[in-house]
C-alpha positions as CSV (number, residue, x, y, z in Angstrom):
1,M,10.7,-48.4,-10.3
2,P,7.6,-47.4,-12.3
3,Q,7.0,-43.8,-13.1
4,L,4.0,-41.9,-11.6
5,N,1.4,-41.2,-14.2
6,T,0.5,-37.5,-13.8
7,S,-1.5,-37.1,-17.1
8,T,-4.9,-37.1,-15.3
9,W,-3.9,-34.7,-12.5
10,F,-4.7,-31.5,-14.4
11,I,-8.3,-32.5,-15.3
12,T,-8.8,-33.9,-11.7
13,I,-7.7,-30.6,-10.1
14,I,-9.6,-28.4,-12.5
15,S,-12.8,-30.4,-12.1
16,S,-12.4,-30.4,-8.3
17,L,-12.0,-26.7,-8.2
18,A,-15.0,-26.2,-10.5
19,T,-17.1,-28.4,-8.3
20,L,-16.0,-26.6,-5.1
21,F,-16.8,-23.2,-6.8
22,I,-20.3,-24.4,-7.9
23,L,-21.0,-25.8,-4.4
24,F,-20.0,-22.6,-2.6
25,Q,-22.0,-20.5,-5.1
26,L,-25.1,-22.6,-4.4
27,K,-24.5,-22.4,-0.6
28,I,-24.1,-18.6,-0.7
29,S,-27.0,-18.0,-3.0
30,T,-29.4,-19.8,-0.7
31,Q,-28.5,-17.7,2.3
32,T,-30.9,-15.0,3.4
33,F,-29.5,-11.8,4.7
34,P,-31.3,-9.4,7.0
35,S,-32.8,-6.4,5.3
36,P,-31.1,-3.1,6.0
37,P,-32.6,-1.1,8.8
38,S,-35.2,1.5,7.9
39,P,-34.5,5.0,9.0
40,K,-36.4,6.1,12.0
41,I,-38.2,9.4,11.8
42,F,-37.9,11.6,14.9
43,T,-40.0,14.6,15.5
44,T,-38.0,17.4,16.9
45,Q,-39.6,19.5,19.6
46,E,-39.0,23.2,19.8
47,V,-37.7,24.1,23.2
48,K,-38.1,27.7,24.1
49,N,-35.2,28.9,26.3
50,P,-35.6,32.1,28.3
51,W,-32.7,33.8,26.5
52,E,-34.4,33.2,23.1
53,L,-37.4,35.2,24.2
54,K,-35.4,38.2,25.4
55,W,-33.5,40.7,23.4
56,T,-29.8,40.7,24.4
57,K,-27.7,43.7,24.0
58,I,-24.4,43.3,22.1
59,Y,-21.7,45.2,23.8
60,L,-18.7,46.7,22.1
61,P,-15.3,45.4,23.0
62,L,-13.4,47.4,25.6
63,S,-10.8,48.4,23.1
64,S,-13.3,50.2,20.9
65,P,-13.5,54.0,21.4
66,Q,-16.5,55.2,23.3
67,Q,-19.1,57.3,21.5
């Protein structure tokens, strides 16, 4: 039975891998990706609450001595 000649397998596998690598690089480099979203600027509106307009009295806790 004749022996299998494996002397060319190394160069065949290496050249196949190099070709696949180059083809994938070319395929990926031609893809266009969407641009990242730009930040949206919101204007905040000041809402006046009724309790912001009034002065509120700060009471002492019940455990404090009365003066």
